[in-house]
C-alpha positions in Angstrom: 0.2 -0.1 -0.3 2.9 2.2 0.8 4.5 1.8 -2.1 1.5 2.1 -4.5 0.8 5.6 -2.6 4.5 6.6 -3.2 3.9 6.0 -6.9 1.0 7.8 -7.2 2.4 10.9 -5.0 5.3 11.1 -7.8 2.8 10.6 -10.7 0.3 13.1 -9.5 2.5 15.4 -7.8 0.7 15.6 -4.9 1.2 15.0 -1.1 1.5 11.8 0.5 -2.1 12.1 2.0 -3.6 12.9 -1.1 -2.2 10.3 -3.2 -3.5 7.8 -0.5 -7.0 9.2 -1.1 -6.6 9.0 -4.5 -5.8 5.4 -4.4 -8.8 4.8 -2.5 -10.8 6.7 -4.9 -9.5 4.5 -7.7 -10.2 1.2 -6.1 -14.1 2.5 -5.2 -14.3 3.8 -8.8 -13.3 0.5 -10.3 -15.3 -1.4 -7.7 -12.1 -3.5 -6.5 -10.5 -4.0 -3.4 -7.7 -1.5 -2.4 -4.9 -4.2 -2.3 -5.7 -5.2 -5.5 -5.5 -1.6 -7.2 -2.3 -1.0 -5.0 -0.8 -4.1 -6.7 -1.9 -2.7 -10.2 -0.5 0.6 -9.7 2.8 -0.9 -8.4 3.1 -3.4 -11.2 2.6 -0.6 -13.7 -0.7 -1.9 -15.3 -2.7 0.9 -13.8 -1.6 4.4 -14.0 -3.4 7.9 -13.8 -3.2 8.0 -17.7 -5.1 5.1 -18.0 -8.6 6.6 -17.0 -7.7 6.4 -13.3 
């Protein structure tokens, strides 16, 4: 979870807390568990440029 939040923090150029909130929003809007979305972000299969 921390690694995915860090990736989003850099990609979106936001503070850590905002990146964590973004990760939660991604999970909610995709209808997936938070851990699954975090794995996708870390693996590079989900990025902000992919409609996330």
